[in-house]
Structure formats: structure tokens, C-alpha cells
N, C-alpha and C positions, 0 to 999 in steps of 0.2 A: 318437197323439195327442189331446193334451189340449181337455177340453171343460168349461163352468162348468154346474152341477147344471141350470140356469134352461132353459137349450139342450135339456138331454138332457129333461127335461120335455118341451118343444115336440117335441123331434124325433120323442120315442115317441108322441105324440097323432099327427102325421101321417102316422105309419108304419102308424097304426093306425084312419083312418076310416071306417071300417064298425061300430065302435064306439065307447060312452062312456067316456072316461079318465078314471081319479082318482088321483089321489095321497093317501098320508099318510104322515109320517114317522116314522119311528123314534128312537129315541135315539142310538143307535149311527150316526147319519147315511146308514141304507140308506132307501130309499123302499118303499112297498108300490104297485105300481100293481095296476086292479081293473080288468078289460076289461066292459062289462058292453052288450048287446044293446039293440034297440030297446023291449022293453018294459022294463027293467030290469034283467035278471036276468043275475046275474055269470056269466059266460063263463071268466074267466080272474083268478087272483088270482096275482102273481107279486111274488117281494122284488131291487129292482135296489139291486146291492150298493154301495157308494160308489166302487170300481174303476171299476165299469160307469159309471156318473156322467161321469167326468172322462177317457174314454177311449171314443174312436169306433168304434174296432176289437170293444173289448169290449160297447160296446154295439149296432151290426152282429149280435153274433154272438147276444146276449139275445132279437133280432128274431126271428131263426132260429129259435131255440130255441121261442120262444114259436109260430111261423107253422105250425112241424111238429106240434107239440103240439097244437095248434088242427084242425091237416088230417087229426090221428089221431085226437082225439077223434070226427069229424064220420061216420065214417064210411068207405064206400071210397073210394080216393083219386080225384080230380079231376087233370084233365091240367094246370088250373093250377097244382095244388099239386106235382106233380112236381118242379121243381127243388129244392124246401125239403128233399128227401129226397137229394139227387145230391150237395150241398155238403158237403166232412167236418164236422165236429161238433169244436167245440173245445172243451174241457174245459179249466177252472181248476186246477190243480195248485198243489201247496208244495215247494219244494226247502228245501236246507239253505243255511243262510246263517250268517256270522258274530254276526248281531247278535241279542238275545233271538227277536226274532218272525219270521218265518217268509216268506220273501215269495211273490207269487203268481206264475206264470207259466202260460201258455197253452199245450196241447200238443192236437195232434190225434188225437183216438180213432180208434182200428181202421188206424191207416196198415199197420202187418206186416198184419193181416188184408186187406188190400186187396192188398196185394204177393202176398199171398200162392194171394190168387184168381185176381191174373193170372196165375202163373204158374203152375197146373191150366187155366185156360182155353185 
């Protein structure tokens, strides 16, 4: 699903209400998103790629990865953060095409390992 750049920034601000969210543009069209706490200290800084800005599925995946990272950095896992670790991690991967540039695709990380884990259980 395609979305425009401005709704992507608004969406990210709504998904992180506990932080002050700032964006800086890069010449390549990507954005640098900085999350700061109430004291103004930077908590996280991530690049929001142009593909992610324009695709709701990739944007949700980015939010999930940031939430997982924040939960990991905060120490012991809280019950409210458990769901972030149960979701499959989606990685952006590249595949060959006939074009000079390789297109990006999304794959689920660990699918084979999860299948093997269920076999041994």
C-alpha cells in the first residue's frame, strides 16, 4: 500500500507518543528520525528509507524493529513488550532482476529455524 512522505512522518509521531520525534532530510530522499525523551536526550536514531516512507507494511515493520530495540535496551523484558519479540522479523533483501539496479523484497528472518525448532519440540 503506497503512502506519501508527510503521512509517514505523522504516522511515526503517533506511534511514538512517549517521545519527541524529529526528522531531518537527507539528499538521497531518506529521513533521519530521532526519538528523544522528556529531558531532551536522544534515545534512538534511525534512517527511514524512501521505500519505507511510501509503503505502510514496511513502515509498520520499522516501528516494530524500533520497539524491539528500545525494549532490549531498557533491560529486563516487560510483559507489555513481549509481543514485539513474538512477531517474525522482516528483513529487506535484494534479488537479481534484469534491470541495472536490484529491487528490494521483504523476507521473514528465521522461518527455517522456527520450523526446525517446532520439529524438535
